[in-house]
N, C-alpha and C positions, 0 to 999 in steps of 0.2 A: 504494500500500500504506500503510495507516494506521501510521506508524512506531512510535508508542508501544505498539502491540499486538504489534510484532515482537520476537521474542526469539531472536536468533541463538545457537544452542547448539553444534551440532557444527561444529568449525572444521577444514577441511582445505585451506587456501590454499597453492598450490604455487608462486607467483611468488617464488622464493627470492632472498634477499640473500646476500652472502658470509658464511658461518658460520665459527665458530671451528674451527681445524684438528681438534681432538679430536672435534668433532661431525660432521665431514665424512662418515664412513661412514653414520651414521643419516640425515643430510640427503639423501645420495645415494639411500638406500632409499626415503625419502619421495618424492623426485623421480621415482622409478621408477613410482610409481602413476599418474602422468599428469595427467588433466584436473582443474583446480581444482574444488572442490565446497564448498558451504555449505548448512547446514540452517536452516530456519525452524521454530521451536517456540514459537508463540504460547501464552500462558498460558490453557489451558482451551478454546481455540478454534482455528479455521482461517481467521480473517478474511482474512489476507494471502496465502493459499496460491497463488491463481491468478496474481495480479499478480507476486508474488515469482518464481514459476516462469518466467513469460515474460520478466521483466527479467533474471533470471540467465542464461537461455538466450541472450538478445540479447548478453550480454557474454562468452559462451563459458564460463560457469561452470555446473557441474552442480548443478541444484537438488534438494535433498532436502526432502521435505515431511514435517513432523512436528508434534507437539503436546506441550507440557509439561502433562501431565494432573494434575488434582487427584484424589487417591485418598482416599475415605472410609476412616476407620479400621476401620469395620465394614461394614454394609450401606449402599449409596448411598441407600436410602429412609429410613434412620434420621435423626431430627432432634434426638434428645436423648442425653445420657450420653456425650459425646465425651471424649477425652483432654484434659488441662488445657492442653497447649501450643497446640493448634489444632484445627480441625475437618477437616483434610485433610493429606495428604502430597503431594509432587511426584513425578512419574515421567515420563521422556522416552520418547516413542513415535515411531518413524520408519517410514514406509512404504517397503517394498522394491519393491513392484510394485502393479498395479491392485487385486489382492485386498486388499493391506494398506491402500491408500488408501480403498477402500470400507469396510473395517472401521474405519479411523480416523474416517471421516465418521459412521458409526453410533455409535461410542463417544462422539464429541464431542456428537452430537445427543442421545443418551440421557442423557448427563451433565447436560445442561440440562433435558430434559423429565422425567426420572425422579429425578435426584439433586441438583437444585439446592437448595442451602441456603447462602446468601451466595456460594458459588462453584459452578460446574458440576462435580459430583463423580461419578466412576465407582467401581466396586469390583472386587475380584478375580473375582467371579462373572462380571461383564460382560467383564472382560479375557479370561477363559478362553473365553467365547463368541465373541469377535472377535479372537483372537490371531493368526490366520493372516496371513502377509505383513507382520508387524510385527517390528521390533527394539526392545527395551526397554533403557534405561539407568537406573541406580539413582537418577540425579538429583542435584541440588545438596544443600546442607546441610538443605533441607527435605524431601528424600527420606526414605522410611521407614527404609531401612538406615542412611544417614549420621546421621539423627536419633537412632536408638537407640544407635549407637556413641557419639554425643555425650552420651547419658544414662548412659554406662558400662554399657549393657545389651548386651554382645556376644552373649550367648546369644539374646536377642530379635532382634538384627540378623542372626545366622546363620539363625535360623528364618525370618525374613522373606525373606532372600535366597534360601533354599531354596524358598520358596513361589513366588517370581517365576521361579526357574529351572525349576520344575515346570510353570508355565504356558507359558513361552516355549521351553523346551528349552535344551540346553547351548550351542548356537551362536547363540542370539538374545536372550540376556540378558547384560548387561555391568555391571560395577561401575565407576562413573564417578569418576575422580580428577581433581582440579582444582588449579591453582596460582594462587590469586587474592589472596594476601596476607592471608588471614584465619587467625587462630590456630585457630579451630574447624575449619577445613578441614584443617590439618596433622594434627589429632587424628583426623578422619574418614578421611583418606588412610591413616594407619597401620592403622586398623581394617579398612578395605577391603582392604588388601594381605593382612592376616591371614586374612580370609574367603576371599580368592582362593586362598591356600595351602591352606586347609582343605577348600574345596568345589570348587576347580578352576574357578570362574567367572572368565572373562577380564576383564582390566582394560582401560579405555579412557581416554585422556587428552583432555579437552575444556576449553573455557573458557566460562563463563557470560557471555554478551555482552548488555549492556543498552544499549550505545552503540557508535559506530563507532571513535572515536579516544580516546586517553587524555585529551586536553584537553576531551572532552565530558562528563567526570565532573561538572563544575560545572553545566552546563545540565541534566544529568539529575537532579541533586540538586534543582534548582529545579522541574523538571517533577514530581517526586514531591510537592513541596509543593503544587503546583497541584492535583494529583489528590486529595490528602488534605485540602485546605483549610487548610494550615498556612503559617507564614512561616519564614524562615531562623532567626529568633530563638527559635523554639519549641523548647525543650529536649526535648520528648517526640515530636518529629516522626519519621516514618519516614525512615531514611537508611542507606546502606551505608558500612561502615567501611573501605572500600578504593576505590582508583581503578583497579583492575585488570580491571574488567568491560567491556573493549573487545575489538575483533577484533584479536587478536595476530598477528604475523608467524609464518611457519613456524619461523624461527630461535628466536623467543621460546618457542614451544611445545616445540620439541625440547630447548632448554636447560632448560626447566622440568621435563621428565621424563627427563633424561639418565640417571638411575639406573634407570628403568623403560622402556627403549626399546620393549619389547613393547606398552606402552600406546599409544605414538604410532603404531606400525604398525597396531594394531587400529583406531585412528581411521580410517586410510586403508582398511583392509579393509572396515569398515562402509560407507564411502563407495562402495566398489566394488560392494557388494551392493545398494545402493539404486538401482534403475533404473526408477523410475516414469516412464511416458510418458503425458502427457495427449493426448487426441485432440480437436482443436478443429474446429468446422465441421459437426459432426453435430447435427441437430435432433431434439429430443425433444418434438415438438408433440403435445398430447393427441389422442386419437382421437375424432372426431365420428361418431356413429352416424347414417347416412342411412337414409331409408325403403327398404324392400325393392324391388329392381328398379333401384336407382340406385347409381352410384358417387359419390364426393365431387365429381368433376368434372362429371358430368352433372346432379347435383342443383344445384350452384352455377349452372350455365348456365340451368337451368329457372327458378330463383328470380330470377336477374338479368333474364331476358327477360320474365317476368311483371311484375317490378317496373318495368321500363322502360315497359311498356304502361300501367301504373297511373300512373306519374309524368307521362307525356305527356298522359294523360286529365285529371289533376288540374291540371297546370301547362303548358298548351299554350304553345309558343314559336314564334318566327318561323324558327327553325332547322329545316331539313328533317328529318323523322323518320329518313331514310336515313343522315344524318350521325351520329345517335345510335347506330344499329344498327352502322355500321362501327366506330365508336369502341368500342362495347361488345364486339364480336367481337375486336377487336385486344387490348383489355385482358384479356379472358378467356383468349385464347391465351397471353398472357404469364404470367398467374397460374397457369394449369394447367401450362404447360411448366416453370415454376420450382417447382412443387409446393406452391403456397400456397392451393389450394382449401380444404383443411381449416381453415386459419387464418381465412379469410373466413367460413366457415360457423360457426365458434365465435363470432366477433364478432357476426355476424348474429343468432345464437341468443340471445346475451346482451342485445343491444339489443331484440330482439323481446320477450323476457321483460319488460324494463323498461317498454316501451310498453304491453304487455298489462295490466300492473298499475297503469297510470296514473302511473308514476314519470317525472317530467320528464327528458328526454334533450337534451343540447346538439346544435347543428346540425353539429358537427364541430370538429376541432382539428388543427393541424399540416397536413402535406402530404397527408394522407388525403383532404382535401376536393377534391383534384385527380383523384380516381378516380371514373369514371362507375359502375363496378361498386358501389362503396360507396354512391353516390347511389341506384342502383336497388334496393339491398338495404335502403334506409332507415337505413343506418348513419350517413350524413351527410345534410344537408338543404339543400345549395346546389348548383345545377346547374353542373357544371364547364365545360360547353360555352358556356353563356350568359356566363360571366365569364372565359373563356380560361384556365382552370386546367389545368395539364399533369399527366398521369398519371406521366410520367417523373420529375417532381420528387418523386413519392411512391415509385415503384418503378422502378428502372432495370435493364432486362434485361442491360445491358452491365456492371453492377456488382452482383453478386449479394449482396444483404443481405436479412435478414428484413423484411417489411413491419412497420410500427409504427403501429397505429391507437389513438389516445388517445380515451377515452370520458369525457364529462362527464355526471354525473348530479346530480339534486337532492341537496344535502348531507344533508338529513334522512333520506333513504331509500337512500343509497349502500350501507349494510350489507345491505339486502335483496337487492341485486344480488350482492354477494359471497357471501352465504349460498346463493343459488341456484346459483352456480358450485360451491360446496363440496358441495352436495347432489347435483349432477349428476356431478361428476368424482371425488368422494371427498375426505374430510378430509385424507388423507395425500398427495393429489395437488395441493393448492392451498395457497398460503401468501403472506403479504405479505412485502415485501422490506426488508432492512436499509438504513440510510443512515448515513453517518458525518459528524458535525459537525466541521469543522476549525477550527484556531486561525488567525484572520485577522490582518492586519498590526496594526490598532489594538488588537484584543483581546490580542494577544501582548504589546504594550507595557504595557497596563493590568494584565494578570495578573502579569507578571514584576515590574512595579513594586510591586504589592501584596505579593508574596512577599519582595521585598527591603526592605520597610518604607520605601520612599521616599514622602514626603508626596504625598497624592492630587493636590493642585493642580499640583505639578510634573509628575507623570506625565500628568495630563490635558492640560496644555499641550503636552507632547511628542506625545501621541497625536493632538491636533488639528492638528498640523503635517503629518500624513500626508495627502496630497492625496485628495479624495473621489472616487477612481476605482475602478470595479468591479474586484475581484480584484487590486488593486495589491499588489506585494511591498514589503517594507521596503527592499530593495536599490534598487528603482526609486524609492521615495519619497525616499531619500537623494540621488539624482541630480536629481530634479525639484524638491526643496525645499531650497535652500541653507541656510535657517535651521535646518532639522533637522540637516543635516550639521555646521553650526557648533556647535550645542548639544552634539552627541555628541563633537565634537573638544575642546570647552572643558571639559566636566565629566566627570570620571573615573567617577562613579556612573552617569551617563547612557550612558557608553560601555559599561560592563559590562551595563547594562540592554539596550541595543541589540544588543550581541553575543549575549546570551542569547536575546533575543526573536527574532533572526534564526535562531538554531539551532532554536528550537521552532516557528517559524512554519510553518503548513501541517500540523502534526501533528493527527491525529484526537483529539478530546477527549472525545467520547461517541458512543454508538451509539443510534439510535432507529429508528422505523418510517417508511419512505418514505410520503409523503402520498398517493400514488396507486398505486404499483406492486404488482401481484399476479402471481405466477408460477403457471402451470398445467402439469403434466407428464404425459407418457404413463404413466410408471412412478411408483411412490411416490417422493416428492421425496428421501427419505433415500437412494435409490439413486444420486443425483447430487450433492446439495448438503447440507452440514451445517446443522442448524437451531439457532436461538438463542431464548432466552426473555428478553423485555425486562423492565424494571422494572415495567411494567404487566401482566405475565403474558401478553403477546401472543407468539405463536410466529411468528418471521420467519426468513428465510434468513440464514446467516452471510456469504454472498457479496453484494456490492453488485450493482446492476443491470447494470453493464458486465461484471462477471465472470460473471454468470449467462448473459448473451448469448454470451460466449466459449465456455462449455461446452455450448451448444446448447439451453439452456432458454429458453422464450419468455415474455416478460413482457407483461402487459396493464396499461394505465394506467386505473384507475377513479377519476377525480377528482371529489370532491364540490364542486360549484359553487353557492355561496350564491345567486347571481343567478338561477339556474334555479328555485330554491325561491321566491324573491321574485316572479318573473314568474308562476309558477303560482298563488301566493296572490292576486296582483293580478287575474288573469283570473277566479279563483273569486269574488272580491268583485264584479267587473263583471257576471258572469253570474248572480249570486244574485238580481238584480232584473230579469232579462230572461227572456222566454219562450224555450223551447228552440230554436225556429227562428231566433232572433236572437242566439244565443250567439256570443261572440267566439272565433274560432280564431286563436291567435297565430301559427300556422304559415301562415296564409292572408292575413295583412294585406298591403296593397299597399306596395311599396317606393318609391312615388312620392307619398307623403302630404305635402301642402304644409305642414301644421301641424308635422309632425315636422322638416322641413328649416328652418322658421322658428325652431323651438326650438334646433336645433343651431347655426345661424348666430348666434344671440343669445348663445351661450356659457352659457345657463342650464341646465347639464347636471349639477347636483348629483344624485347618485343614479343617473346613467346609466352603464352598464357601460363601463369603460375610458376614460371621458371626463370624470371628476370632477376631476382635478387642475387646479391653476391654470394650469400650462403648457399643458395640453391645451385648456382653455377658451379661452385666448388664441389658440391655433392655430386653433380652430374659428371664432372671430370674424374672424380674418384671412383664412382660406381661404373661409369661407361656403359650405359644401357645398350642392350643388343636386341631387345625384343619388347613388345608392347607391355608384357607383364612386368618388366623391369621399371617401366615408366609409371605404372600403377603403384608399384612399391615405393618409388622415390617420392611420389606425392603423399603417400601415407607416412613415410619415415621422417620427412622434413618438418618436425615439430619438436618443441622443447623436450618432452618426455623421452622419446627415442634417442635424440641427440645427446642428452645429458646422461642417460642410463648406460651407454656403451652398446646399445642395441644396434645402432648404425654401423659401428666399427665391426661388430660381429657379422653383420650382413655382408659388408665389403670383403672381409677376410674370407668368408665362405664362398663368395662369388668368384674371387680371384683364385682360390685354391680349394677345389672340391674335396680334398682329403680332410678338411676341417668339418665337412658336413656329416653329421651323425644323426641317425634316426633311432631314438630309443624311447619306446619300442619300435620295431620295424614298421608296424602298421601306420606310423605317422607319415611315411614317405609320400603316399599319394596326396596327402593333405598339405604338406609343407615343402614339397619339391620345388614349387615355383618361387619360393622365398628362401631357398637354400637352407632349409631346416629351422629358420627363425619364424616365430609366431608374430606376424606383422598385423594381421587383420582380425577383427572381432569374429568374422565369419569362420576363420580357422579354429577359434576356440569352440564355436558352436559345432563345427564338423567333427572335432576330436571327441566331444561329449556324445555326439550322435553315434559315431562309428565305433568308438572304443569303450563306451560305457552304456550304450543302448538307450540314451536319452532320445525322446522325440525332438525334432528341431524346435518345436515350441518350448519344450522344457529346457533345451540348450540355450535358447534366447534368454530365458529367465536366469539361467546360470551366468550367462555373459553379463547381464545387467547387475547381478549380485556382485560379481567380481569387480565390475567397474565402480560400484558404490562402496565396496569394502566394509560392509556392515558385519561385525563379528558373528552375531547370532545367525544371520542369514547365510554367511559363508560356512559356518560349522554345519548347518543343515544341508547345504548343497554338497559339501565335501563328503558327508556320510553317504548321500545318495550316489555321488560319482564313484566313490571307492567300491561301494556295494555293486554297482552296475559293471564297473571295470573288472572286478574279480569274477563276476558271472561270465564275462566275455574273455576270460583266460589270462588276465594280468594278475600278478601277485599283489597282495595288499600293499607291500612296500613300494612297488613300482607305481601302483595307482596313486598312492599318496604323493610320491615324488612328482608324478605327471601333473597332479592337481595343483601343487605348489608352483610348478613351472608355468602352467596356464594362468594361475592367479597373478603371477608376476608380470607376464606379458600382457594380460588383459588390461592392466592399468595403463598401458601405452598403446594398446591395439586401436586400430582405426577402422572406420566403416569402409570396407572394400568397395561396396556398391558406389558410394560417393566418389571415392578415389578413381575408380574405373571410368565413371562418367566424365569426370573432369580431365582424366588422362586423354580422352578422345579429343577434347578441345585443345589441350596442350599439343597433342600430336598433330592435329590439323594445322595449327599455326606454325609449328616447327617444319612440317612438310612444305607449306607455302614458302617459308623463308629459305629452305634448302633448295627448292626447285624453281621458285619464281621470285627471287629476291627483290627485283625492282618493283614489281606489282605489290608485293607484300609491304615493302617499306613505304610506298606511296599511300597505300591504304592505312598503314600505321600512323603516318604523319597526319593524314586527314582526320583520323580519330582523335588526335591530340592537338588539334589546331588552337584550342583555347588555353593550352598549357605551355607557356614559353620554355620553362625549364626542361620539360620532356622533349620538346622540339629540338632544343640545342643538343641534347644527348642523342637523339635519333639522327640528326644531321651528321654527328661524329660517326655513328654506326654506318651511315651511308658511305662516308668517305673511306672507312676501313673495308667496306665491301666493294669499293671501286665504282660506286654509283654516283654520278655527278648530280648535284642539286642546282637546277638552273633558275635564273631570276624570272619574274613574271614577263609574259610576252602577250601582246594584244591579240595575236593570231592563234596562239596555242594554249593559253591559260584558261582554266575553268574555275569554278568556285572551290574545287578541291585540288589536292595535289594530283597531277596527271602524269601518266607514263608517256614519254615521247621517245623518238629514236635515239637521242643522245643521253637520256637519263630521266630524271623526275623534274617536271616543270612545276 
């Protein structure tokens, strides 16, 4: 849950301390209400609702889902003529049930889509339309009623309170009193009590919570500076004149409202009325319309069988056709039994559209490359049988999860694919997905240092002491780097900086659009998920990708891949000078081209997909790939784990000298032969468990996951099963235990072979183009990086080393892109 978007408002925590004797009767009544409850009321949105709900339930706390709405003074559509103080008021809305939640979703969405003006605003007309299932509280000092009281306009406050009471009814609108240490709040509370007496609107005691503990007031003050671009020395910065905006104990709340005990009891009564229950695990997959006479299942089977015949005709292999048919039937049975026929048809239709329009599509991504059904539907473009890719790595019938097929498209034409999906399923059924950028360890140090006005050089020195480890926390950094710990201990300013940075680390600092994620729903999206408008006026979901999956919405990844655009352009340049019957088809190039492997082994891979970095070039020179399987392994090996563990050195040694290759037991040879006896892939771990211990491939996938997570209890359980199975299949207990330990070690570094194989295809294609058509390749590469001066300079250097002249613009020969001409690249 993105913490700075979280605004805990309704507080009914019942884990009581020993209260003062005179408060005992009220404390006892509060205790009577039972289960602890707490509400989340994000400002204007529902960003954290799903994660908050699940985390609260895990801790035995009743979650209450709400929103602190921004109310327009007039119509939500009005953009001019606002009151002088602000463009909106605050109002607390809490969902009591599913109807209330759905109305909250619609209110929050329409506030962004119809009422956005600096803030997502709703109005009383919209409130009345979606009032069912909601409880409303008058809000903090920025609420309409408290604000008017503060302006000495009690008549206006009475009128406004009456309007809200008319919208929600006598039992669902409350006047919210708080005890937060602010003088204005004391004035507001007096006026609210007076309105309560005149109109009979019930009071409720709450605390406006912006942080968890009282001592968090200082980090919160610094966070406000971060969000508003100010420093602590700025006299005009946004700040709160109180340190009381924390989650108070029950005793503190009861003490604060001792003269109005009914307000505290109403807090508990509201908590009792809020009984929203989310149902997780239900899928809202969009409906795919199949031709008349077919069901989704029979149509998928027909397409897959026809596709298999076409694949075997285009790319005959030494594997018997019957092996393909058996695998296809087995996969289809699983997909149909699990109810995923519709999902595959949707993906097939999207890919088919792209190919029909000449939009370059990638060969696959992730574990989907292990599916023969995906291959026969032309969703992926690598034969899973030929490269020993496992369907169960993609979809495990023993661990029910939605399939996840990521799609790579030409970057320039990705939007055409998204627009096709919108046209097909409807604009209100399709949306891109939000993502939250978080405050990392080094960024937290730098940002807090700036707010505290500590000289940049000192802050920079401190930030650079954080080890360059992915996703490292400041706590871990202090342990790993003694100099950092010493600096914090020695310098009081740095100590405060570090304490504050640790408090803010991991907070979400901004929301943006996910690079690839698109969600498609059976019903209009607003029936399931609140929508949000970005600063670029893009409409995206308010829930992140993981939260969308929890509520049953299916996301599709449409990634724009620049390399696909570049390959397409290079092939176009090559074919421009060839007769049609000699056109190059990049999908049909041989994977045994000598020139390509010579190029790879030389490390001259500038511009080659995934193989450009200095470290990767060095690895290529040392391994000297000679076949496509070597390239798959290289992409899997070039990661911190294998490089640091000595696994890569072992691989190179065995490749150079086969005498180092030992298969113990010998049954490992067919599984590990392609990687010279080293366990490189997760699929190899699965295959060992399957063939040597009798695991089903579904069980083997569970074993692979357990090894990756390294949970002791689960590992012990899996080891017992493995050893028992291996002994049954002829291994001694000692050898079985040794093999399990070996698998567990390598599983920590093992990579998804399906993903590596799919990306090896693109790497090979770019290497093939560079080795065989260097001029066209470099022209296309330069075109793809026209907006990046640094890269252009590097590629010009590469052209010189390849002996390809770069010619200046020419009015007769130049076009908008880099062009191949007789003497070089224009």
